[in-house]
Every structure is written in structure tokens, then in C-alpha cells.
VEXGUPA-644223 format. One record per residue (C-alpha): x, y, z; residue in one letter. Coordinates in steps of 0.05 Angstrom, whole numbers, plus 5000, padded with zeros to 4 digits. Layout:
BEGIN
<c1: X c2: Y c3: Z residu: A>
...
//
This chain:
BEGIN
<c1: 4639 c2: 5178 c3: 4427 residu: M>
<c1: 4697 c2: 5227 c3: 4432 residu: C>
<c1: 4771 c2: 5209 c3: 4428 residu: P>
<c1: 4825 c2: 5243 c3: 4470 residu: A>
<c1: 4898 c2: 5230 c3: 4487 residu: K>
<c1: 4912 c2: 5234 c3: 4561 residu: W>
<c1: 4972 c2: 5225 c3: 4604 residu: T>
<c1: 4964 c2: 5194 c3: 4673 residu: G>
<c1: 4980 c2: 5235 c3: 4734 residu: R>
<c1: 4979 c2: 5220 c3: 4808 residu: S>
<c1: 4983 c2: 5257 c3: 4874 residu: H>
<c1: 5052 c2: 5237 c3: 4903 residu: P>
<c1: 5067 c2: 5226 c3: 4975 residu: S>
<c1: 5138 c2: 5239 c3: 5000 residu: R>
<c1: 5157 c2: 5197 c3: 5061 residu: P>
<c1: 5214 c2: 5227 c3: 5101 residu: T>
<c1: 5260 c2: 5202 c3: 5156 residu: S>
<c1: 5241 c2: 5226 c3: 5226 residu: E>
<c1: 5307 c2: 5202 c3: 5257 residu: T>
<c1: 5377 c2: 5205 c3: 5228 residu: G>
<c1: 5410 c2: 5138 c3: 5213 residu: S>
<c1: 5467 c2: 5151 c3: 5262 residu: N>
<c1: 5416 c2: 5164 c3: 5317 residu: K>
<c1: 5378 c2: 5102 c3: 5297 residu: A>
<c1: 5438 c2: 5058 c3: 5316 residu: S>
<c1: 5444 c2: 5097 c3: 5381 residu: F>
<c1: 5372 c2: 5085 c3: 5400 residu: W>
<c1: 5378 c2: 5012 c3: 5381 residu: L>
<c1: 5437 c2: 5003 c3: 5428 residu: R>
<c1: 5403 c2: 5044 c3: 5482 residu: S>
<c1: 5340 c2: 5002 c3: 5477 residu: G>
<c1: 5380 c2: 4938 c3: 5483 residu: R>
<c1: 5418 c2: 4962 c3: 5545 residu: R>
<c1: 5355 c2: 4987 c3: 5580 residu: N>
<c1: 5318 c2: 4923 c3: 5563 residu: S>
<c1: 5374 c2: 4880 c3: 5592 residu: A>
<c1: 5378 c2: 4923 c3: 5655 residu: S>
<c1: 5303 c2: 4921 c3: 5664 residu: L>
<c1: 5300 c2: 4845 c3: 5658 residu: K>
<c1: 5356 c2: 4838 c3: 5708 residu: Q>
<c1: 5322 c2: 4884 c3: 5759 residu: A>
<c1: 5256 c2: 4847 c3: 5752 residu: L>
<c1: 5290 c2: 4780 c3: 5759 residu: A>
<c1: 5323 c2: 4803 c3: 5824 residu: T>
<c1: 5256 c2: 4826 c3: 5850 residu: L>
<c1: 5223 c2: 4761 c3: 5827 residu: G>
<c1: 5174 c2: 4798 c3: 5783 residu: L>
<c1: 5152 c2: 4787 c3: 5711 residu: E>
<c1: 5134 c2: 4859 c3: 5696 residu: K>
<c1: 5144 c2: 4929 c3: 5724 residu: V>
<c1: 5100 c2: 4937 c3: 5786 residu: P>
<c1: 5050 c2: 4995 c3: 5792 residu: P>
<c1: 5069 c2: 5057 c3: 5833 residu: P>
<c1: 5061 c2: 5046 c3: 5909 residu: G>
<c1: 5077 c2: 4972 c3: 5903 residu: F>
<c1: 5092 c2: 4937 c3: 5970 residu: D>
<c1: 5165 c2: 4916 c3: 5962 residu: V>
<c1: 5159 c2: 4868 c3: 6021 residu: T>
<c1: 5122 c2: 4821 c3: 5973 residu: K>
<c1: 5183 c2: 4814 c3: 5928 residu: T>
<c1: 5223 c2: 4750 c3: 5930 residu: S>
<c1: 5285 c2: 4789 c3: 5951 residu: L>
<c1: 5251 c2: 4816 c3: 6014 residu: V>
<c1: 5211 c2: 4753 c3: 6028 residu: V>
<c1: 5274 c2: 4711 c3: 6029 residu: K>
<c1: 5309 c2: 4760 c3: 6077 residu: A>
<c1: 5247 c2: 4761 c3: 6122 residu: K>
<c1: 5246 c2: 4685 c3: 6125 residu: A>
<c1: 5319 c2: 4685 c3: 6146 residu: E>
<c1: 5304 c2: 4738 c3: 6199 residu: L>
<c1: 5245 c2: 4699 c3: 6227 residu: D>
<c1: 5286 c2: 4636 c3: 6231 residu: D>
<c1: 5344 c2: 4672 c3: 6266 residu: A>
<c1: 5296 c2: 4705 c3: 6315 residu: Q>
<c1: 5263 c2: 4638 c3: 6333 residu: A>
<c1: 5332 c2: 4606 c3: 6341 residu: N>
<c1: 5355 c2: 4662 c3: 6386 residu: L>
<c1: 5293 c2: 4654 c3: 6430 residu: K>
<c1: 5308 c2: 4579 c3: 6438 residu: R>
<c1: 5382 c2: 4591 c3: 6452 residu: M>
<c1: 5366 c2: 4643 c3: 6505 residu: K>
<c1: 5321 c2: 4594 c3: 6542 residu: A>
<c1: 5376 c2: 4541 c3: 6540 residu: L>
<c1: 5428 c2: 4593 c3: 6562 residu: F>
<c1: 5385 c2: 4614 c3: 6621 residu: D>
<c1: 5380 c2: 4541 c3: 6642 residu: D>
<c1: 5456 c2: 4536 c3: 6634 residu: Q>
<c1: 5448 c2: 4482 c3: 6581 residu: V>
<c1: 5491 c2: 4518 c3: 6529 residu: I>
<c1: 5553 c2: 4561 c3: 6534 residu: S>
<c1: 5556 c2: 4636 c3: 6527 residu: A>
<c1: 5593 c2: 4628 c3: 6462 residu: Q>
<c1: 5536 c2: 4588 c3: 6431 residu: E>
<c1: 5486 c2: 4641 c3: 6454 residu: Y>
<c1: 5529 c2: 4697 c3: 6425 residu: D>
<c1: 5531 c2: 4660 c3: 6358 residu: T>
<c1: 5455 c2: 4657 c3: 6356 residu: A>
<c1: 5450 c2: 4730 c3: 6375 residu: E>
<c1: 5500 c2: 4751 c3: 6321 residu: T>
<c1: 5461 c2: 4712 c3: 6269 residu: R>
<c1: 5397 c2: 4748 c3: 6289 residu: Y>
<c1: 5430 c2: 4817 c3: 6284 residu: K>
<c1: 5459 c2: 4799 c3: 6216 residu: T>
<c1: 5392 c2: 4774 c3: 6190 residu: A>
<c1: 5357 c2: 4837 c3: 6216 residu: S>
<c1: 5407 c2: 4882 c3: 6179 residu: A>
<c1: 5401 c2: 4840 c3: 6117 residu: T>
<c1: 5325 c2: 4847 c3: 6119 residu: Y>
<c1: 5329 c2: 4922 c3: 6124 residu: K>
<c1: 5380 c2: 4924 c3: 6067 residu: N>
<c1: 5334 c2: 4880 c3: 6025 residu: A>
<c1: 5277 c2: 4929 c3: 6033 residu: I>
<c1: 5320 c2: 4988 c3: 6012 residu: E>
<c1: 5349 c2: 4948 c3: 5954 residu: Q>
<c1: 5280 c2: 4928 c3: 5931 residu: A>
<c1: 5257 c2: 5000 c3: 5933 residu: K>
<c1: 5318 c2: 5021 c3: 5893 residu: A>
<c1: 5308 c2: 4965 c3: 5842 residu: L>
<c1: 5234 c2: 4983 c3: 5834 residu: A>
<c1: 5252 c2: 5056 c3: 5823 residu: A>
<c1: 5305 c2: 5035 c3: 5773 residu: D>
<c1: 5254 c2: 4991 c3: 5737 residu: A>
<c1: 5207 c2: 5050 c3: 5730 residu: Y>
<c1: 5263 c2: 5092 c3: 5701 residu: A>
<c1: 5288 c2: 5037 c3: 5654 residu: K>
<c1: 5217 c2: 5026 c3: 5630 residu: E>
<c1: 5210 c2: 5099 c3: 5612 residu: G>
<c1: 5278 c2: 5100 c3: 5577 residu: Q>
<c1: 5260 c2: 5036 c3: 5540 residu: L>
<c1: 5195 c2: 5067 c3: 5516 residu: G>
<c1: 5233 c2: 5129 c3: 5491 residu: T>
<c1: 5283 c2: 5085 c3: 5455 residu: A>
<c1: 5228 c2: 5044 c3: 5423 residu: R>
<c1: 5193 c2: 5108 c3: 5400 residu: K>
<c1: 5257 c2: 5136 c3: 5371 residu: K>
<c1: 5273 c2: 5070 c3: 5338 residu: L>
<c1: 5203 c2: 5065 c3: 5309 residu: N>
<c1: 5214 c2: 5133 c3: 5279 residu: D>
<c1: 5268 c2: 5101 c3: 5235 residu: T>
<c1: 5217 c2: 5053 c3: 5206 residu: V>
<c1: 5188 c2: 5082 c3: 5142 residu: I>
<c1: 5113 c2: 5069 c3: 5136 residu: A>
<c1: 5074 c2: 5089 c3: 5075 residu: A>
<c1: 5012 c2: 5131 c3: 5091 residu: P>
<c1: 4970 c2: 5091 c3: 5042 residu: L>
<c1: 4974 c2: 5031 c3: 4996 residu: T>
<c1: 5018 c2: 5056 c3: 4939 residu: S>
<c1: 5077 c2: 5043 c3: 4894 residu: S>
<c1: 5146 c2: 5075 c3: 4893 residu: I>
<c1: 5155 c2: 5119 c3: 4832 residu: S>
<c1: 5222 c2: 5149 c3: 4852 residu: R>
<c1: 5276 c2: 5130 c3: 4902 residu: R>
<c1: 5323 c2: 5183 c3: 4931 residu: F>
<c1: 5366 c2: 5139 c3: 4977 residu: V>
<c1: 5400 c2: 5072 c3: 4974 residu: S>
<c1: 5404 c2: 5015 c3: 5024 residu: A>
<c1: 5458 c2: 5028 c3: 5076 residu: G>
<c1: 5461 c2: 5103 c3: 5061 residu: E>
<c1: 5464 c2: 5151 c3: 5120 residu: Y>
<c1: 5407 c2: 5202 c3: 5121 residu: V>
<c1: 5387 c2: 5261 c3: 5165 residu: K>
<c1: 5319 c2: 5272 c3: 5196 residu: A>
<c1: 5272 c2: 5304 c3: 5146 residu: G>
<c1: 5307 c2: 5274 c3: 5085 residu: T>
<c1: 5260 c2: 5254 c3: 5029 residu: Q>
<c1: 5267 c2: 5180 c3: 5017 residu: L>
<c1: 5216 c2: 5162 c3: 4963 residu: F>
<c1: 5160 c2: 5190 c3: 4920 residu: T>
<c1: 5098 c2: 5146 c3: 4926 residu: L>
<c1: 5039 c2: 5144 c3: 4880 residu: V>
<c1: 4970 c2: 5116 c3: 4892 residu: Q>
<c1: 4958 c2: 5078 c3: 4828 residu: D>
<c1: 4889 c2: 5048 c3: 4842 residu: D>
<c1: 4850 c2: 5085 c3: 4819 residu: P>
<c1: 4894 c2: 5125 c3: 4772 residu: L>
<c1: 4878 c2: 5194 c3: 4746 residu: K>
<c1: 4879 c2: 5212 c3: 4672 residu: L>
<c1: 4878 c2: 5284 c3: 4648 residu: R>
<c1: 4874 c2: 5310 c3: 4577 residu: G>
<c1: 4842 c2: 5356 c3: 4526 residu: M>
<c1: 4783 c2: 5339 c3: 4481 residu: I>
<c1: 4763 c2: 5374 c3: 4416 residu: P>
<c1: 4722 c2: 5437 c3: 4429 residu: E>
<c1: 4663 c2: 5413 c3: 4388 residu: R>
<c1: 4650 c2: 5357 c3: 4438 residu: F>
<c1: 4651 c2: 5402 c3: 4500 residu: A>
<c1: 4575 c2: 5410 c3: 4505 residu: P>
<c1: 4567 c2: 5334 c3: 4504 residu: Q>
<c1: 4615 c2: 5319 c3: 4560 residu: V>
<c1: 4591 c2: 5314 c3: 4632 residu: Q>
<c1: 4619 c2: 5287 c3: 4697 residu: T>
<c1: 4605 c2: 5214 c3: 4713 residu: E>
<c1: 4606 c2: 5195 c3: 4639 residu: Q>
<c1: 4643 c2: 5131 c3: 4623 residu: G>
<c1: 4716 c2: 5133 c3: 4601 residu: V>
<c1: 4753 c2: 5078 c3: 4564 residu: E>
<c1: 4829 c2: 5084 c3: 4558 residu: A>
<c1: 4882 c2: 5042 c3: 4524 residu: R>
<c1: 4957 c2: 5045 c3: 4532 residu: V>
<c1: 5011 c2: 5021 c3: 4485 residu: D>
<c1: 5038 c2: 4973 c3: 4538 residu: S>
<c1: 4972 c2: 4935 c3: 4539 residu: F>
<c1: 4940 c2: 4947 c3: 4471 residu: P>
<c1: 4887 c2: 4893 c3: 4480 residu: D>
<c1: 4865 c2: 4916 c3: 4549 residu: K>
<c1: 4813 c2: 4970 c3: 4559 residu: A>
<c1: 4815 c2: 5007 c3: 4626 residu: F>
<c1: 4748 c2: 5036 c3: 4646 residu: K>
<c1: 4732 c2: 5095 c3: 4690 residu: G>
<c1: 4688 c2: 5157 c3: 4699 residu: K>
<c1: 4698 c2: 5231 c3: 4687 residu: L>
<c1: 4713 c2: 5271 c3: 4749 residu: R>
<c1: 4717 c2: 5343 c3: 4726 residu: S>
<c1: 4725 c2: 5389 c3: 4666 residu: F>
<c1: 4778 c2: 5402 c3: 4634 residu: M>
<c1: 4776 c2: 5327 c3: 4625 residu: I>
<c1: 4799 c2: 5284 c3: 4683 residu: E>
<c1: 4783 c2: 5211 c3: 4689 residu: G>
<c1: 4792 c2: 5162 c3: 4747 residu: L>
<c1: 4811 c2: 5092 c3: 4724 residu: L>
<c1: 4806 c2: 5029 c3: 4766 residu: A>
<c1: 4875 c2: 4996 c3: 4769 residu: N>
<c1: 4868 c2: 4937 c3: 4818 residu: P>
<c1: 4923 c2: 4896 c3: 4783 residu: E>
<c1: 4971 c2: 4956 c3: 4784 residu: H>
<c1: 4987 c2: 4945 c3: 4710 residu: R>
<c1: 4981 c2: 5019 c3: 4694 residu: L>
<c1: 5038 c2: 5064 c3: 4716 residu: K>
<c1: 5037 c2: 5140 c3: 4727 residu: P>
<c1: 5061 c2: 5176 c3: 4665 residu: G>
<c1: 5033 c2: 5126 c3: 4614 residu: F>
<c1: 5004 c2: 5158 c3: 4552 residu: F>
<c1: 4934 c2: 5133 c3: 4539 residu: A>
<c1: 4886 c2: 5137 c3: 4481 residu: H>
<c1: 4819 c2: 5150 c3: 4515 residu: A>
<c1: 4747 c2: 5155 c3: 4492 residu: T>
<c1: 4688 c2: 5186 c3: 4528 residu: V>
<c1: 4619 c2: 5158 c3: 4516 residu: L>
<c1: 4580 c2: 5223 c3: 4506 residu: T>
<c1: 4517 c2: 5191 c3: 4479 residu: H>
<c1: 4491 c2: 5126 c3: 4449 residu: V>
<c1: 4467 c2: 5125 c3: 4377 residu: D>
<c1: 4428 c2: 5060 c3: 4365 residu: P>
<c1: 4430 c2: 5073 c3: 4289 residu: N>
<c1: 4505 c2: 5084 c3: 4285 residu: A>
<c1: 4543 c2: 5043 c3: 4232 residu: L>
<c1: 4613 c2: 5017 c3: 4243 residu: T>
<c1: 4661 c2: 4979 c3: 4199 residu: V>
<c1: 4728 c2: 4947 c3: 4215 residu: P>
<c1: 4788 c2: 4993 c3: 4207 residu: Q>
<c1: 4817 c2: 4948 c3: 4153 residu: Q>
<c1: 4756 c2: 4960 c3: 4109 residu: A>
<c1: 4775 c2: 5033 c3: 4097 residu: L>
<c1: 4818 c2: 5057 c3: 4040 residu: V>
<c1: 4841 c2: 5130 c3: 4044 residu: T>
<c1: 4875 c2: 5167 c3: 3987 residu: F>
<c1: 4884 c2: 5242 c3: 3976 residu: A>
<c1: 4838 c2: 5257 c3: 4035 residu: G>
<c1: 4782 c2: 5214 c3: 4008 residu: V>
<c1: 4759 c2: 5153 c3: 4047 residu: T>
<c1: 4722 c2: 5096 c3: 4013 residu: K>
<c1: 4701 c2: 5024 c3: 4022 residu: V>
<c1: 4684 c2: 4969 c3: 3973 residu: F>
<c1: 4613 c2: 4944 c3: 3980 residu: V>
<c1: 4602 c2: 4873 c3: 3956 residu: V>
<c1: 4538 c2: 4863 c3: 3917 residu: Q>
<c1: 4525 c2: 4797 c3: 3880 residu: N>
<c1: 4599 c2: 4780 c3: 3884 residu: D>
<c1: 4618 c2: 4846 c3: 3851 residu: V>
<c1: 4657 c2: 4901 c3: 3888 residu: A>
<c1: 4628 c2: 4972 c3: 3885 residu: R>
<c1: 4669 c2: 5031 c3: 3906 residu: E>
<c1: 4633 c2: 5075 c3: 3957 residu: R>
<c1: 4659 c2: 5142 c3: 3985 residu: V>
<c1: 4643 c2: 5147 c3: 4059 residu: V>
<c1: 4650 c2: 5196 c3: 4116 residu: Q>
<c1: 4679 c2: 5171 c3: 4181 residu: T>
<c1: 4663 c2: 5190 c3: 4252 residu: G>
<c1: 4699 c2: 5168 c3: 4314 residu: V>
<c1: 4738 c2: 5105 c3: 4329 residu: R>
<c1: 4699 c2: 5054 c3: 4369 residu: V>
<c1: 4736 c2: 5004 c3: 4411 residu: G>
<c1: 4801 c2: 4976 c3: 4386 residu: N>
<c1: 4785 c2: 4963 c3: 4313 residu: N>
<c1: 4719 c2: 4995 c3: 4293 residu: E>
<c1: 4706 c2: 5061 c3: 4258 residu: V>
<c1: 4639 c2: 5097 c3: 4256 residu: E>
<c1: 4610 c2: 5112 c3: 4186 residu: I>
<c1: 4567 c2: 5175 c3: 4186 residu: T>
<c1: 4551 c2: 5177 c3: 4111 residu: A>
<c1: 4558 c2: 5134 c3: 4048 residu: G>
<c1: 4537 c2: 5066 c3: 4075 residu: L>
<c1: 4472 c2: 5032 c3: 4093 residu: R>
<c1: 4459 c2: 4982 c3: 4149 residu: P>
<c1: 4471 c2: 4910 c3: 4130 residu: G>
<c1: 4514 c2: 4923 c3: 4069 residu: E>
<c1: 4573 c2: 4877 c3: 4061 residu: L>
<c1: 4642 c2: 4909 c3: 4056 residu: V>
<c1: 4709 c2: 4878 c3: 4036 residu: A>
<c1: 4762 c2: 4876 c3: 4090 residu: I>
<c1: 4820 c2: 4840 c3: 4055 residu: S>
<c1: 4858 c2: 4844 c3: 3989 residu: S>
<c1: 4837 c2: 4917 c3: 3981 residu: L>
<c1: 4899 c2: 4935 c3: 3941 residu: T>
<c1: 4877 c2: 4886 c3: 3886 residu: R>
<c1: 4803 c2: 4907 c3: 3885 residu: I>
<c1: 4776 c2: 4959 c3: 3837 residu: T>
<c1: 4706 c2: 4984 c3: 3824 residu: D>
<c1: 4666 c2: 4930 c3: 3787 residu: G>
<c1: 4716 c2: 4874 c3: 3802 residu: A>
<c1: 4689 c2: 4805 c3: 3815 residu: A>
<c1: 4702 c2: 4781 c3: 3886 residu: V>
<c1: 4691 c2: 4718 c3: 3925 residu: K>
<c1: 4666 c2: 4721 c3: 3997 residu: V>
<c1: 4702 c2: 4672 c3: 4042 residu: S>
<c1: 4694 c2: 4661 c3: 4117 residu: G>
<c1: 4638 c2: 4688 c3: 4161 residu: P>
<c1: 4610 c2: 4754 c3: 4139 residu: V>
<c1: 4597 c2: 4776 c3: 4210 residu: M>
<c1: 4613 c2: 4750 c3: 4280 residu: P>
<c1: 4555 c2: 4708 c3: 4306 residu: K>
<c1: 4542 c2: 4752 c3: 4366 residu: E>
<c1: 4533 c2: 4813 c3: 4320 residu: K>
<c1: 4489 c2: 4782 c3: 4266 residu: Q>
<c1: 4424 c2: 4792 c3: 4303 residu: E>
<c1: 4399 c2: 4864 c3: 4301 residu: G>
<c1: 4467 c2: 4895 c3: 4287 residu: S>
<c1: 4481 c2: 4959 c3: 4249 residu: N>
<c1: 4552 c2: 4938 c3: 4235 residu: E>
<c1: 4570 c2: 4933 c3: 4162 residu: S>
<c1: 4622 c2: 4882 c3: 4140 residu: R>
//
């Protein structure tokens, strides 16, 4: 395995305002006015929604009511004329019926013209309302993708112009990691190899991913959004699996003057052993490439008081239960 320090990077998105804030209030007021006028026109026509083009206005309640009044006045005039001809009623009563008919006829014609005007106004108000809604919707900031805000450029209540950058967004699931690896490991690194990264904010949590390209770039799953862009991570790439590799706990190593050693426990006696280390494995294990054999027991505590040949007493389990069977880990 090969260690590398990477820093997370993301591709930011920059939402901008499409409508200035002073225009936003204008379109809000305009939309409210047009909506109220449209509702009033439809109510007068007795309609619930704007009728289609070519609509027969004689079917509106405004015209239907006027037509009913006209029909009643016409029928009444017909009766009154027959009575007048038979000299049953006076001329004044007949004139009253005739005047009522003429008034109802004029009212009917005016109702048709008014209905046409209201229908035309409803069409216009509907178009204006649609424009106002579109402009008002332009003031609503919608993120282009599920993301988090990494930087804010405006505050609540602040006036902005169209095209003003409001935020910087980052897509943090998955999250990209980029970094350099030692040159000697380059031939062993390929895309789609596993990546394991740790960050100081969550030292006990390993974030897993896969290599995307070279120079090294990894893509880490981040469904809980615990990782943030810009975190420094200590990452390892699994370049190959060595079934015979030996590892010991980090605390088993003693390093002085560039020499690394461990204390091997044999028959309750500590024996100093110089070893060569490889890469770090996981959170607390170190690979031993030379100086130690599989199954040997190493001391991991009180190392400052142990010397070569000192008597020691083993306490506690010598190896975790899950690693005892077929393990190459020395303890």
C-alpha cells in the first residue's frame, strides 16, 4: 500500500441573480395587481378561468342575465300591446312597457360589448400575470444540483443586481481528492484501485473511494456530508495485496538515531530486534519488511523500561480473537 497526503477539491457552481431585487418587488406588486384584476373580470363574466379564444360571450352570466331581462320585457310589451289595442289599458301604461323593452334591448347590447371587453382584458391580464410570475420566479435561487454552500457573497435583505454572484456551491458527495505519491510507487498505481482516506476531523473514520486519474485523483463517497472541501486527508492506495506481509502495532516500534527496533518476547524474556518498516496499514498498524518472523510475540507497552534480555510478563490477550487464525500479524 502507498501513502499520500491529499487535499480535497470540488467543482464549484456559482448561482447568480437573474432579476435585480428592486425589480423583484416591482414584479411582485405587478403580479398581485394583475391577479386581482383578472379575478374581478372573471367574476363579472361568471367564469372560473380564462376562456379560450373565440369564446361565445352570450354564454356568460353577464349577457345571459341581460338577455333574460330583454326576453321578459319583450313578452310584456307584446301583452300590453294587445291590451292597448282592446282599449283595456291606457296609452301611458303601454308607453311604460315599450320604454322598458327599449332599455332592456340597449342593456343587452351593452352587456355583449362589455363581455367582449372583459374577455379581451382577461386575455391581456393572463399574459401580464404570466410575465410577472416568470420574472418573480427569476428571483428565486435554485441550486443546479444537490450541493452545499461553501461561500456566501450576499446577506439577507441586501439589494443585488441581475448577474450578481450569490454563492459558491460544492457537490460534496462524492468528493474529489487530489495529491502526489512517491515516484517509486508510480508503476503500481492504476485507475479504479481502492483509496482509503482519513482526515483529522474524524480520525477514527475511513473514507473509501477509487482512483480516477493520474496524477492521483480519488473520488470519495460522502453520503453523510461529513467531509468538507479543503480538508487535508492522509490517504492510502491499495496497489497490491501481499498475503505474507507482517504488521505490528505502531506502539511496538522504538526508533532512535534512525534505527527502528522491536522487542520480541521469547520465554518471558525480551530480545531486541532491529527491523525495517514498510507502509502504514490502517489507523495503527505498520508493515515490517525485514527483521521479524510470522507469529513472533512483540511487546507493545512499557517499552521505555525494557532492555535486551530483560524478564517480562505477558498480560492480556496476545492477539485479537479475529486475527488469531491464519494471521501474519506479530504482536
